[in-house]
C-alpha positions as CSV (number, residue, x, y, z in Angstrom):
1,X,62.4,-20.2,-3.5
2,X,62.9,-18.4,-0.2
3,X,60.6,-15.6,0.7
4,X,63.1,-13.1,2.3
5,X,60.3,-11.4,4.2
6,X,59.6,-14.5,6.3
7,X,62.5,-16.8,5.5
8,X,60.0,-19.5,4.5
9,X,60.9,-21.9,1.7
10,X,58.3,-22.6,-0.9
11,X,57.7,-24.1,-4.3
12,X,56.5,-21.8,-7.1
13,X,53.0,-22.7,-8.0
14,X,52.2,-19.9,-10.3
15,X,51.8,-16.1,-10.8
16,X,48.8,-14.0,-9.9
17,X,49.0,-10.4,-11.0
18,X,52.3,-8.9,-9.7
19,X,52.8,-11.8,-7.2
20,X,54.4,-15.2,-7.2
21,X,52.4,-17.9,-5.5
22,X,54.4,-20.3,-3.3
23,X,53.4,-23.4,-1.4
24,X,55.4,-25.0,1.4
25,X,57.4,-28.1,0.1
26,X,55.6,-30.4,2.5
27,X,52.1,-29.1,1.5
28,X,49.9,-26.5,3.0
29,X,48.4,-23.1,2.2
30,X,49.8,-21.1,-0.7
31,X,51.0,-17.5,-0.1
32,X,51.8,-14.6,-2.3
33,X,55.1,-12.9,-2.5
34,X,56.5,-10.1,-4.6
35,X,59.2,-11.3,-7.0
36,X,61.8,-8.9,-5.6
37,X,61.3,-10.6,-2.2
38,X,62.4,-14.1,-3.5
39,X,65.8,-15.7,-3.8
40,X,67.2,-19.1,-4.6
41,X,67.6,-21.3,-1.5
42,X,71.0,-22.2,-0.2
43,X,72.1,-25.8,-0.4
44,X,71.4,-26.1,3.3
45,X,67.9,-24.7,3.0
46,X,67.1,-26.9,0.0
47,X,68.3,-30.0,1.8
48,X,66.3,-29.1,4.9
49,X,63.2,-28.8,2.8
50,X,63.8,-32.1,1.1
51,X,64.3,-33.8,4.5
52,X,61.1,-32.3,5.8
53,X,59.2,-33.7,2.8
54,X,60.8,-37.1,3.3
55,X,60.0,-37.1,7.0
56,X,56.4,-36.3,6.2
57,X,56.2,-39.4,3.9
58,X,57.5,-41.6,6.7
59,X,55.2,-40.1,9.4
60,X,57.9,-38.4,11.4
């Protein structure tokens, strides 16, 4: 999902109260976002996230 407030892409990890918890695809600290501030990523955003994850595995 994409947090439209920050344009950050994150994987949904759960729900806490009225918020959705997201974590960056390559790992890191979770953050909370209201559901109405989320949208599906575009194909380009999704591919970019997958490339970032793959680069992290290869140490780039």
